[in-house]
C-alpha positions, 0 to 999 in steps of 0.5 A: 306536469307533476314534478315530485320532490324526488324528481326535483332533487334528482334534476338538481343532482344531475345539474350540479354533477355536470356543472362540477365536471364542466368546470374541472374539465374547462381548466384542462383546455390549455393542456388537452386542447379545446376540441377533446375537452368539448367532446369529454364535456358532452359525453359527461353530460350524457353519463350524468343524465343516465344517472338520473333514474338512480338519483331519483330512486335514491332521493325518493327512498330518502324522502320516504324515510324522512317523512315516515318518522 
């Protein structure tokens, strides 16, 4: 398996984005109820995973610019 730096950075960004959303939404459990928040957290994981190709493309371009100097 060949993992490029852009892949690693994109996975890091996806994980960090989901973790931030998870923590914020977890604080809303007492107000919205546990079940709706769990569904929103699951949906947010899917949304963040869909953003993976965008993150990978942006990090690859950024790394290409940084290494071409």
